[in-house]
C-alpha positions in Angstrom: -130.5 91.8 40.9 -126.9 92.3 42.2 -126.2 95.6 43.8 -123.2 97.4 42.2 -120.6 96.9 44.9 -117.1 98.1 43.9 -113.8 97.4 45.4 -112.8 101.1 46.1 -115.5 103.3 47.7 -113.4 106.4 47.4 -112.9 106.2 43.7 -115.5 107.4 40.8 -114.2 105.0 38.4 -116.5 102.3 36.9 -116.8 98.8 38.5 -115.1 97.1 35.8 -112.1 99.7 36.1 -112.0 99.0 39.9 -112.0 95.4 39.5 -109.1 95.3 37.0 -107.3 97.6 39.3 -107.9 95.5 42.2 -106.9 92.2 40.5 -103.6 93.8 39.0 -102.7 94.7 42.6 -103.2 91.3 44.1 -102.2 89.1 41.1 -98.8 88.2 42.6 -100.3 87.1 46.0 -103.7 85.7 44.6 -102.9 82.0 44.0 -101.3 81.8 47.4 -104.1 83.4 49.3 -106.8 81.4 47.4 -105.4 78.1 48.5 -104.3 79.3 52.0 -107.7 81.0 52.9 -110.0 78.1 51.6 -107.7 75.6 53.1 -107.1 74.1 49.6 -111.0 73.4 49.3 -111.0 75.8 46.1 -109.0 73.0 44.3 -111.7 70.4 44.9 -114.4 73.0 43.9 -112.8 73.4 40.7 -112.5 69.9 39.8 -116.2 69.3 40.8 -117.2 72.1 38.1 -114.9 70.9 35.6 -116.2 67.5 35.8 -119.9 68.6 34.8 -118.4 68.9 31.3 -116.9 65.4 31.3 -120.0 63.9 29.4 -119.9 66.5 26.6 -116.1 66.5 25.9 -115.8 70.0 24.6 -113.3 70.6 21.9 -113.0 74.4 22.0 -113.7 76.1 25.4 -113.8 79.7 26.6 -112.9 80.4 30.3 -114.3 83.9 31.3 -112.3 85.7 34.0 -109.8 83.2 33.5 -107.4 85.0 36.1 -104.2 83.3 36.7 -105.4 80.2 34.9 -105.9 77.6 37.6 -109.4 76.6 36.4 -108.3 76.5 32.7 -105.3 74.1 33.7 -107.6 71.7 35.6 -109.8 71.7 32.5 -107.0 70.6 30.2 -105.9 68.0 32.8 -109.5 66.6 33.1 -111.2 67.2 29.8 -108.4 67.2 27.3 -109.9 69.9 25.0 -108.1 70.9 21.8 -108.2 74.7 22.7 -108.9 77.0 25.7 -109.2 80.6 25.3 -109.1 82.6 28.5 -110.4 86.1 28.6 -109.9 88.5 31.7 -109.9 92.2 32.5 -106.6 92.2 34.6 -103.5 92.5 32.6 -101.6 91.7 35.9 -103.4 88.4 36.3 -102.9 87.3 32.8 -99.2 88.0 33.2 -99.1 85.3 36.0 -101.2 83.0 33.6 -98.8 83.7 30.8 -95.9 82.6 33.0 -97.7 79.5 34.0 -98.5 78.5 30.3 -94.7 78.9 29.3 -93.6 77.0 32.3 -96.0 74.4 31.7 -95.6 74.2 27.9 -99.3 74.6 27.1 -99.0 77.2 24.4 -100.8 75.1 21.8 -103.7 74.4 23.9 -104.3 77.5 26.2 -104.3 81.2 25.0 -105.0 84.1 27.2 -106.5 87.4 26.0 -107.3 90.8 27.8 -111.0 91.5 27.4 -114.2 92.7 28.8 -116.6 89.7 29.9 -119.6 91.8 28.6 -118.1 92.5 25.1 -116.5 89.1 24.2 -114.7 89.6 20.8 -116.1 86.2 19.1 -118.5 85.4 16.7 -121.9 83.9 17.5 -122.2 80.2 18.3 -118.4 79.9 18.6 -117.6 77.6 21.9 -118.6 74.1 22.8 -118.4 75.0 26.4 -118.0 78.2 28.6 -116.7 78.4 32.1 -116.3 81.2 34.6 -114.8 80.4 38.1 -115.3 83.1 40.9 -115.7 85.6 38.3 -119.4 86.5 37.6 -120.1 88.4 40.9 -117.6 90.8 39.5 -119.4 91.8 36.5 -120.5 95.2 36.3 -123.5 94.4 34.3 -124.4 90.7 35.3 -127.2 89.9 32.7 -125.3 91.6 30.0 -122.2 89.4 30.9 -124.3 86.2 30.8 -126.1 87.2 27.7 -122.9 87.6 25.7 -121.6 84.3 26.9 -124.9 82.9 25.8 -124.4 84.6 22.5 -120.8 83.0 21.7 -121.9 79.6 23.0 -122.9 76.9 20.4 -126.3 75.6 20.3 -126.4 72.7 22.8 -123.2 74.0 24.4 -122.8 74.1 28.2 -122.1 76.9 30.7 -120.5 76.1 34.0 -120.5 78.9 36.7 -118.5 78.2 39.9 -119.1 81.1 42.4 -119.2 81.9 46.1 -122.8 81.5 47.6 -124.2 82.3 51.0 -124.9 79.3 53.6 -128.2 79.4 55.3 -128.0 76.7 58.0 -126.6 77.2 61.7 -123.7 77.3 62.7 -122.0 77.3 59.2 -123.9 80.6 58.3 -122.4 82.4 61.5 -119.0 80.9 61.2 -118.8 81.9 57.6 -120.0 85.4 58.1 -117.4 85.7 60.7 -114.6 84.2 58.6 -115.4 86.2 55.5 -115.9 89.5 57.2 -113.0 89.6 59.8 -110.5 86.9 59.1 -110.3 87.2 55.4 -109.6 90.8 55.3 -106.9 90.6 57.8 -105.1 88.0 56.0 -105.6 89.6 52.8 -104.2 92.8 54.1 -101.2 91.2 55.5 -100.2 89.3 52.5 -101.5 91.6 49.7 -101.3 94.9 51.1 -104.5 95.7 49.6 -107.1 95.6 52.4 -109.8 96.9 50.0 -109.8 93.6 47.8 -110.6 91.4 50.6 -113.1 93.6 52.3 -114.7 93.7 48.7 -114.8 89.9 48.5 -117.5 89.3 51.3 -119.4 92.4 50.2 -119.4 91.0 46.5 -120.6 87.8 47.8 -123.5 89.2 50.0 -124.7 91.2 46.9 -124.7 88.3 44.5 -128.1 86.8 43.5 -127.0 83.2 44.3 -129.1 79.9 44.1 -132.4 80.0 42.5 -132.1 83.9 41.8 -129.0 83.3 39.4 -130.7 80.1 37.7 -133.8 82.2 37.1 -131.7 84.9 35.2 -130.0 82.0 33.2 -133.6 81.1 32.3 -134.5 84.5 31.3 -131.7 84.7 28.9 -132.5 81.5 27.3 -130.5 78.7 29.0 -132.3 75.3 29.3 -131.8 72.7 31.9 -130.5 75.1 34.4 -129.4 73.6 37.7 -127.3 74.7 40.6 -125.7 72.4 43.3 -124.4 73.9 46.5 -120.9 72.7 47.8 -119.2 72.5 51.3 -122.7 73.4 53.3 -123.5 76.1 50.5 -120.3 78.1 50.8 -119.8 77.7 47.0 -122.2 76.5 44.1 -122.1 75.4 40.7 -124.5 76.5 38.1 -125.2 75.0 34.7 -127.1 75.5 31.8 -127.6 74.5 28.1 -127.9 76.8 25.2 
């Protein structure tokens, strides 16, 4: 299971509180740094993950760890759902999402709420589909978070998780490790003024149980037809499962 890696080693606060603080600190530069440091590939990854739901055409969706809303907006464009509710632990990230919602006039389709991914305030069997993009590795209790998403998903509904993973092939593994451990923290510190956030990124990815270990967890919780698909030499992966 994932180690409990936290953003700020000198703080005694729980992981979820530290994660909320971290994202509040970097919320204004988050979108720019995401696209800049991934060379825009993160946009392609999101589109591929959302297309996993094309055949199911969900009407009501939940986007966990919705952040500034990029994933939800792509889902609106590709899937045309009736409603997406986004939940995130960071008020700062949600403030950016709210500004985007107003600017794009999507208030009727996309709603965001401050909330804990491990204690989703929804009834059982509510959503046709649930998505999480680059969020599950930040859960304090991974199994609890996945279990609660299972609870609020309708029978037959689909979970789609997009998350960083660890490439294993030479020389991608070596280049990836160098970029993530040396380049990413330097760029992050320069633009966001929070060096801990971008040092935490490679540490959290290294600790995350990716690949088959994650689908094994989904199986344990009750998901069926679980699959994972590596993207871009294994830098990122899409995980899917059916309730």
